[in-house]
C-alpha positions, 0 to 999 in steps of 0.5 A: 120508318124504314132505315136509310139503308133500306130506302137506298136499296129500294132506290138503287134496285129501281134504278138498275131495273130501269137501266141507264137512260131511264128515269123513275119517280121517287114515289115509286120507291116509297110505294114499294116500301109500303105503308103511307108512301106520302109520309116516306117522301121526305126520307126518300128524297133525302136518301136520293140526295145522298146517292146523288152526292155519291154520284150514284143517282141523278135527280132532274126536274124538267130535264134539268139537274136538281137537288132532290132534297130541296126541289119542289114538285115532281122530280125524276131519278136515274142512274148517273 
């Protein structure tokens, strides 16, 4: 399993490549990391939650803010 720091780097890289006002799916980060991306999703969402707590990312579902650690179903991430 990749470290939280490695996941954080991939999430922030994707967010910056998209730019402000654009979103991406956390699964894109898991796929970039490689391996069984589905197994990585809980860790990716946990790190996304920490980044949201820090004010770096915003998670949303249906256009409304959500906590990526507890939201069920697809979410989107964006730079805050």
